[in-house]
C-alpha positions in Angstrom: -37.6 -19.7 -13.3 -34.0 -21.0 -13.8 -35.0 -24.4 -12.6 -37.9 -24.5 -15.1 -35.5 -23.7 -18.0 -33.0 -26.4 -17.0 -35.8 -28.9 -16.8 -37.0 -28.0 -20.3 -33.5 -28.3 -21.8 -33.1 -31.8 -20.4 -36.4 -32.8 -21.8 -35.5 -31.6 -25.3 -32.1 -33.4 -25.3 -33.8 -36.6 -24.2 -36.3 -36.4 -27.1 -33.6 -35.7 -29.6 -31.5 -38.7 -28.3 -34.5 -41.0 -28.5 -35.3 -39.9 -32.0 -31.8 -40.5 -33.2 -31.6 -44.0 -31.8 -35.0 -44.8 -33.1 -33.7 -44.7 -36.7 -31.3 -47.7 -36.1 -28.0 -48.4 -37.9 -27.2 -46.7 -41.3 -28.5 -48.3 -44.4 -26.2 -50.7 -46.4 -24.6 -49.4 -49.6 -26.0 -50.8 -52.9 -23.3 -52.1 -55.2 -23.0 -54.1 -58.4 -21.2 -57.4 -58.4 -20.2 -60.1 -60.8 -18.9 -63.7 -60.6 -15.3 -64.3 -61.6 -15.1 -66.4 -64.7 -12.4 -67.7 -67.1 -12.2 -66.0 -70.4 -9.8 -66.1 -73.4 -6.6 -64.2 -72.7 -4.4 -63.2 -75.6 -0.8 -62.2 -74.9 0.4 -59.8 -77.6 3.5 -57.8 -78.4 3.3 -54.2 -79.5 5.4 -52.6 -82.2 5.5 -49.6 -84.4 6.2 -49.6 -88.1 5.6 -48.2 -91.6 3.3 -49.4 -94.3 5.3 -50.5 -97.3 4.8 -52.3 -100.6 5.4 -56.0 -100.7 7.6 -55.6 -103.7 8.4 -52.5 -105.7 9.5 -52.8 -109.3 11.3 -49.9 -110.9 10.4 -49.9 -114.6 12.8 -48.2 -116.9 14.1 -48.5 -120.5 17.1 -50.0 -122.2 16.8 -47.5 -125.0 18.8 -44.3 -125.1 18.3 -41.0 -126.8 14.7 -41.5 -127.6 11.8 -39.2 -126.6 8.6 -40.3 -124.9 5.7 -40.1 -127.3 2.9 -41.8 -125.2 2.2 -42.4 -121.5 -0.6 -45.0 -121.2 -0.9 -45.1 -117.3 -1.1 -42.8 -114.3 -0.5 -43.2 -110.6 -3.0 -45.5 -108.9 -3.8 -47.5 -112.1 -4.0 -51.2 -111.9 -2.2 -52.9 -114.7 -1.8 -56.5 -116.0 1.4 -58.2 -116.9 2.5 -57.2 -120.4 0.3 -54.1 -120.5 1.7 -51.1 -122.4 2.9 -48.4 -120.0 4.6 -46.0 -122.4 6.0 -45.7 -125.9 9.2 -44.0 -127.2 9.8 -42.4 -130.6 10.7 -45.3 -133.0 11.0 -43.4 -136.3 14.8 -43.7 -136.5 14.8 -47.4 -135.6 12.1 -48.3 -138.1 14.2 -46.6 -140.8 17.2 -48.6 -139.7 15.1 -51.8 -140.0 14.1 -50.9 -143.5 17.7 -50.2 -144.5 19.0 -53.4 -143.0 16.3 -55.5 -144.7 17.4 -53.9 -148.0 21.0 -54.8 -147.3 20.0 -58.4 -146.6 18.1 -58.6 -149.9 21.2 -57.3 -151.7 23.4 -59.9 -150.0 20.9 -62.7 -150.7 21.1 -61.7 -154.4 24.9 -61.6 -154.3 25.0 -65.0 -152.6 22.8 -66.5 -155.3 25.0 -65.1 -158.1 28.2 -66.3 -156.3 26.8 -69.8 -155.9 25.7 -69.9 -159.6 29.2 -68.9 -160.7 30.8 -71.5 -158.5 28.6 -74.2 -159.8 29.4 -73.3 -163.4 33.1 -73.1 -162.7 33.1 -76.6 -161.3 31.1 -78.0 -164.3 33.5 -76.6 -167.0 35.9 -79.0 -168.6 39.2 -79.2 -166.8 41.8 -76.8 -168.1 39.5 -74.1 -169.3 39.1 -72.5 -165.8 42.1 -72.7 -163.6 41.8 -74.3 -160.1 42.6 -70.9 -158.6 39.6 -69.3 -160.2 37.3 -72.1 -159.0 38.7 -71.6 -155.5 38.1 -67.9 -155.6 34.5 -68.4 -156.6 33.9 -70.9 -153.8 35.6 -68.4 -151.4 33.3 -65.7 -152.6 30.3 -67.9 -151.8 31.5 -68.5 -148.2 32.3 -64.8 -147.6 28.9 -63.7 -149.0 27.2 -66.3 -146.7 29.1 -64.9 -143.7 28.2 -61.3 -144.6 24.5 -62.3 -145.0 24.5 -64.0 -141.5 26.0 -60.9 -140.0 23.4 -58.7 -141.6 20.6 -60.9 -140.3 22.1 -60.8 -136.8 22.3 -57.0 -137.1 18.6 -56.9 -138.1 17.7 -58.9 -135.0 19.6 -56.4 -132.9 17.8 -53.5 -134.4 14.4 -55.2 -134.0 15.3 -55.8 -130.3 16.0 -52.1 -129.9 12.6 -51.4 -131.6 10.8 -53.6 -129.1 12.5 -51.5 -126.3 10.5 -48.5 -127.5 7.4 -50.1 -126.0 7.5 -50.1 -122.2 5.3 -52.9 -120.8 4.5 -54.0 -117.2 6.8 -56.8 -116.1 4.2 -58.0 -113.6 0.6 -57.2 -112.5 0.2 -54.5 -109.9 -0.5 -50.9 -109.2 1.3 -47.9 -110.5 2.8 -46.2 -107.4 4.5 -43.4 -109.1 5.3 -42.1 -112.6 8.4 -40.0 -113.3 8.3 -39.3 -117.0 6.6 -36.8 -119.2 5.7 -36.5 -122.9 8.7 -35.4 -124.9 11.3 -36.3 -122.3 14.4 -37.9 -123.8 15.2 -41.1 -122.1 18.6 -42.5 -121.1 19.4 -46.2 -120.4 18.3 -47.2 -116.9 16.2 -44.1 -116.2 13.2 -44.9 -114.0 9.9 -44.3 -115.7 7.3 -46.0 -113.5 7.3 -47.6 -110.0 5.1 -50.6 -109.7 3.7 -52.3 -106.6 3.7 -55.9 -107.6 0.3 -57.5 -107.3 -0.9 -54.5 -105.3 0.1 -56.2 -102.1 0.8 -54.0 -99.0 2.4 -55.0 -95.7 3.6 -53.4 -92.5 7.3 -53.3 -91.8 7.1 -53.5 -87.9 10.0 -52.8 -85.6 10.0 -55.2 -82.7 12.1 -55.1 -79.5 14.7 -57.9 -79.3 13.1 -59.2 -76.1 9.8 -59.8 -77.9 11.2 -60.9 -81.3 11.7 -64.5 -80.2 7.9 -64.8 -79.4 6.9 -63.8 -82.9 6.3 -66.5 -85.5 5.3 -66.8 -89.1 1.5 -67.2 -89.4 0.5 -65.3 -86.2 -2.4 -62.9 -86.4 -1.9 -59.2 -85.9 -4.0 -56.1 -85.4 -2.8 -53.0 -87.3 -4.0 -49.6 -86.3 -3.3 -46.8 -88.8 -3.6 -43.1 -88.6 -7.4 -43.2 -88.8 -7.6 -45.4 -85.7 -9.5 -48.1 -87.5 -8.1 -51.6 -86.8 -7.2 -54.0 -89.5 -6.1 -57.6 -89.4 -3.0 -59.1 -90.9 -0.7 -62.1 -90.7 3.0 -62.3 -89.9 4.7 -63.2 -93.3 8.3 -63.1 -92.5 10.7 -62.4 -89.5 14.0 -60.8 -90.1 16.9 -63.2 -89.2 19.0 -60.3 -87.8 18.6 -57.5 -85.1 19.9 -54.0 -85.7 22.9 -53.8 -83.2 22.3 -50.0 -82.8 18.6 -49.9 -82.1 18.1 -53.5 -80.8 15.1 -53.8 -83.0 14.1 -56.6 -85.3 11.9 -56.5 -88.3 8.6 -58.4 -88.6 6.7 -58.1 -92.0 2.9 -58.4 -91.7 0.9 -59.0 -94.8 -2.4 -57.0 -95.1 -5.6 -57.9 -96.9 -6.1 -56.9 -100.5 -8.8 -54.4 -99.5 -6.8 -52.5 -96.9 -7.3 -48.8 -96.7 -3.7 -48.2 -95.6 -1.2 -46.7 -98.1 2.6 -47.1 -98.4 4.4 -44.5 -96.3 1.8 -44.4 -93.5 2.7 -45.0 -89.9 1.0 -47.8 -88.0 0.8 -49.5 -84.6 0.9 -53.2 -84.5 -0.2 -55.8 -81.9 0.9 -59.4 -82.7 -1.0 -62.1 -80.9 1.8 -64.5 -79.7 -0.1 -66.6 -77.1 -3.7 -67.5 -76.4 -5.1 -69.2 -73.2 -8.0 -69.2 -70.8 -7.5 -67.4 -67.5 -9.4 -65.7 -64.7 -10.4 -62.1 -65.6 -12.2 -59.3 -63.8 -13.5 -55.9 -64.9 -10.8 -53.3 -64.6 -13.2 -51.0 -62.6 -13.4 -53.7 -59.9 -9.8 -52.9 -58.8 -9.2 -50.8 -55.7 -5.7 -49.6 -55.1 -4.4 -49.5 -51.5 -0.7 -48.8 -50.8 0.1 -49.1 -54.5 -1.3 -52.7 -54.6 -4.3 -54.0 -56.4 -7.3 -55.2 -54.4 -10.9 -56.3 -55.0 -13.8 -56.5 -52.6 -15.1 -60.1 -52.4 -18.7 -60.5 -51.4 -19.6 -63.3 -48.9 -22.9 -65.2 -48.9 -24.2 -62.9 -46.1 -23.3 -59.8 -48.2 -20.2 -58.8 -46.2 -17.3 -57.5 -48.3 -13.7 -58.4 -47.7 -10.8 -56.4 -49.1 -8.6 -58.9 -50.9 -5.2 -58.3 -52.5 -4.8 -59.7 -56.0 -2.0 -60.1 -58.5 -2.9 -58.9 -61.9 -1.5 -59.7 -65.4 -2.2 -58.3 -68.8 -5.3 -56.3 -69.5 -7.3 -54.1 -71.9 -9.3 -50.9 -71.3 -12.0 -52.9 -69.5 -10.8 -56.3 -68.5 -7.7 -57.5 -66.6 -6.2 -61.0 -66.0 -5.9 -62.0 -62.3 -3.0 -64.3 -61.5 -3.7 -64.7 -57.8 -6.3 -63.8 -55.1 -9.6 -64.9 -56.6 -11.2 -68.2 -57.8 -13.8 -69.1 -60.3 -17.3 -68.2 -58.9 -16.1 -65.6 -56.4 -18.4 -62.6 -56.4 -16.6 -59.2 -56.5 -17.8 -55.7 -56.4 -17.5 -53.9 -59.7 -19.4 -50.7 -59.1 -19.3 -48.8 -55.9 -16.1 -50.4 -54.6 -14.5 -47.0 -54.0 -17.0 -46.2 -51.2 -16.5 -49.5 -49.3 -14.3 -50.5 -46.4 -13.3 -54.0 -45.3 -16.2 -55.7 -43.5 -19.0 -53.4 -44.8 -22.5 -54.9 -45.5 -23.8 -54.3 -49.0 -26.9 -54.8 -51.1 -26.1 -56.6 -54.3 -27.2 -55.9 -57.9 -25.9 -58.7 -60.0 -24.3 -57.8 -63.4 -23.2 -60.1 -66.2 -19.6 -60.3 -67.1 -18.8 -59.4 -70.8 -16.8 -62.3 -72.1 -14.1 -61.2 -74.5 -10.5 -61.6 -75.3 -7.9 -60.0 -73.0 -4.7 -59.0 -74.6 
């Protein structure tokens, strides 16, 4: 009985062994591969900064002691050069103008009378009017002329003060803020309106001193504001000095007229300082072994070889390769994490998305 059981066990083991080996070697892993190509690589420097006005003009008044009677603009309004922004009470000044004009009329009449007397005195036969009297009348003409000129100059001064009661825009732009109210009594130099000249906005970016020398006027930049939506700008000016405390330099980047960014916002800036063509591979193709980047190259007979590469700059999906692969090499992009050096694979070819690597 025991002999029969041992014979049956041996037979079952033999059948299982034969079935296992009848299946052959395990199936090859199916992976996705792409060919290495050259794409445009853009080297950029990153900075942080604030959105500021290109130029801010503080509009005030030279008049003093006059109340605001009219405010013609509000924050956010676009204004043209010379457009009325506000008016001050001019009743007192208009009265002064009328008074001064009357004084001028009186002096003009006095001057006409003095000239007539002087002419008559000179025409009288000698001896009737003394030389002293003639001299006095001629002196009266001169003093009256001087008084008249002074009165006219004073009128010009009053009229200039009257013009100061109308506050106009010194340049075209946008009203950024308004700091006056109806009835407020103004003093000389008090700010009434803050104007963003030509409604031009830019980013005041702070750049590390090590990157500042790479920046140049005219370079293109990408600006990302608080909404995350990217905008494009151009480097307008580079500060000639670096802050000795922070070791940061200032780069001013002009934005387009239709920007949605507002002065005071915070923004991240990427300035494109260099552009070239270089080898790039998808970021997902990288396999990290012992803290070093590798890729799996695929041979013509579909064998993979683990190859160390040296990488450069990259984005969220592409990375520059400085050493380790050549143009035309096939590399595994999907499924690389399940492979070992020397494995055989089945290939599904994928097209490389050509784009700029920053």
